[in-house]
Structures are given as C-alpha cells and as structure tokens.
Residue, then its C-alpha position, 0 to 999 in steps of 0.5 A: m578300846a583301852a580295856r580291850r588293849v589291856r586284855s590282849a596285851p598278855y597274848l601279844f607278849i606270849a605270841p612270839a614264844v607260841i609261834a616259835f614253839t609251834l613252828l620249831l617244835a610242835v610241827p616237826i614232832g607232829y610230822a615225825v609222828y605222821l611219818s612213823f605210820r607211813e612206808v614206801h611201796i615200790t612197784g616193779l623195779g621202782l624205776g618208772p614214774g609212780a613206781r614209788s608211793e607212800r602208804w599207810a603202814g600202821l604199827a609196822n615201823y614201831t614193831s620193827a623198831l622195838g624188835d631191832h637188836e641194834l636199837l636194844a644193843g645201843a640202849g644197853r651201851v647208853l645205860v653203861y655210859g650213863g652209869l659211869l657218867v652221871p655219878v662221877m659228874l654230879g659227884l665232882a659238881l657237888l664237891f667243887a660247889l662245896l669247896l667253892d662255898a667254903d670260907r677258906t677258899r681262895l681265888r673263888a672267882f677264878s676257880r668258878i670260871a675255870i671249872f665252868l669254862p669247858y661247858a662254854i666250848p662246843g661239844v663238837v670241838a671238845t670231842l675232836l680235841w679229846g679224840f686226838l688226845y686219845l690217839p696214840t699217834t697224836s697224843p702228847g700223853y702217849y708220847v711221854l709214856h712211850q719215852l718212859g717205856m710204858s704203854g698207855p690205855q686203849l681208850l678208843q677200843g673195847n671198854g675203854m670207849y666208855v671211859a673216853l666218852a664219859n670223860i668228854a661229857i664229865w669235862g664239859g658238863t661238870g661246870f654247869n652242874m656245879i654252878v647250879i649247886y653252888t647257886s643253891l648253896r649261896s642262898i642258904p642263910a649264914e645263920l644256920y652255919e653260925a648256929a652249927r659252929l656254936d654247937g661244935a659242928s665241924e666244916l665236914q659235919i656242916a657240909l654233910r648235915i646242912k649243906i647237902p640236904m639243903v641243896l637236894p632240890s638242885l641235885v634232883l634238877t641236875f640229875f634230871f638234866s643229866l639223865i635226859a642228856t645221857l639218853q640222847v647222847f649223840a655228838e660225842p660218839m658221832n664225832l669220835k667215830p671217824l677216829t676209831n673202828g670201835i664205834s659203830s654207826t648204831w652205837s647209840p639209839l640216836m646214831k641209829v636214827y641218823r643212820d636210818a634217815f640219812t644213810r639208808g634213806d628210810i625216814y619212816s623207820a627213823s621217825a618211828t625209832s625217834v618217837v620210841i626214844a622220845f616216849v622212853t625219855l618222857a616216861v623215865s623223866f616223868g617217873f624220876l620226877k614223881l619219885a623225887g617229888r615224893r622223897a625230896y619234897g615230901e609231896d603227897n601224891s595219894 
C-alpha cells in the first residue's frame, strides 16, 4: 500500500497542472479547430425555427482566410511594426544590462527597479497613458512645442503610427528583457573579467568579446519571446483605436479575428483565422529555434 502511494505521488502533484492545461488551453484550442471546419447554413430568410443550422464546411473557411487581403495587409503591418520594435527593444535591454553590470555603476538597485517598473503596468493602462500623450489636445509635450511656435509629429496618423505603437511596447518590454539578460550576466564568473583585464582588455572589449557572447542564449530567448509577442500584437492598437481614425478594425491579424467573431458574429471564419495565425506563429518560432540551436548552441541536427 505504501509503495503504491509512493508511485502515485508524482501523478497527484502534476494533476492540477494537467487539469488546468486541459480545461483552459487544450479544450478551447480543440473547440476552435472544430469550429473552423463549420459554417452556418441559412434557409429562406433565416427567421423561422430551424432556419439557421450549422453544417460541415471543409476547408472553405481556411481558403477564405488565406485569400483575405485584410489579413495579408494586417500581417504586413505587423512585420513593419516588429522590424521597428524588436531590434530597438532588445538593443536597449542589452545596453541597460551591460551598464548595470559595470563595476562603476551607481544606484544599481534603483536603476533596475526604474527600468523594470513599466513592465509591471498593465498594457491597457500603458496604452491609454501614451495615447493621451500622443494627442495634440491633451499632451503637455505638444503644448510646450506650441508655445515655442513649433509643431509636433503626427504620431497617430500614417507612418507615425508604427512609431507610436512600437514606443509603447518598447517602454513596457525593455525592462523584462533587461532583467533576463542582466541575470545571465551576473552568472558569468568574475575570473574571466580579471583575466581579460590582466591581458590589457578595456571595459568595452570585455563587453564585446566576453559578455555579449556569453549571454547569447539569453538574447536568443528574449528574441524568441519578442517574436511571439509581435506576431500576436493586439492590446496596443486595439486600445489606441478609439483615439484615432488611423487604426482600422483589422490593423493586426488578431484585431481581424476580434472583428469577425464579436462584431460580425462569424465565429467560424474567426476560428479558422485564429488557427492560421497559431500555425504561422508555431512555424516561425520552431524555425527560429532550430536556426538558433545550430548557430548559438552548436547543435548537430544532421
């Protein structure tokens, strides 16, 4: 009896996680996949009982999603947004981590908290905060420029929209990535730095030739997280949308899913689009990890 309890103990410990994963992730994903192969069939005017029925649609929803110009246009906007966001955010995170790791840095604890603090602010709050700072009628920055006889940039129109959205994500995400990189830097043996200084290496050379190569796995990890977050961008443009007419209801792929599901009531098409987005995210993430594994970790995948 005691031996049986010992053998069953690991399963009891993991049971809550398995149940939560099944109910909160696996079942919704499976239901979304099921709905993506269904459609509504309307008979007559669709007013009487039984006039609307659900039936098998095959790949029709996927064909419609892949050929939708709004989805493709949203994907293009997300690529531009990501091309601006990811390099700047990770570059700042690496720079801050290197500065905090330097021996001459003062107020290190306060600086860590100050840089990380924006990450603790909910995305909706941060987006609304920056949104009102972008509006010429409410922004103190535009007021100062107006008093100086200058006009500020239009950040809620045209190409300025990419800068406005990327700035919100950079402000909120740099601190998290900095902590990941900084933690990796603190794990590097101090003997390596001492040996490099004895050989006449400067602090810049130590950073470029020792620190950055040693934290390359952390850079890969942060890039991976940033890539997934970029492909699934939703909160920032969705919450800025009421403040400007420069953001459409299909600005990003996930906004199109929201529009189809909750505005048009077409949950079947929205489910198919969601599955497509999930598949693309999985494929891009898997491809990036394979490439990073070969170059950063020297894995032999032959």
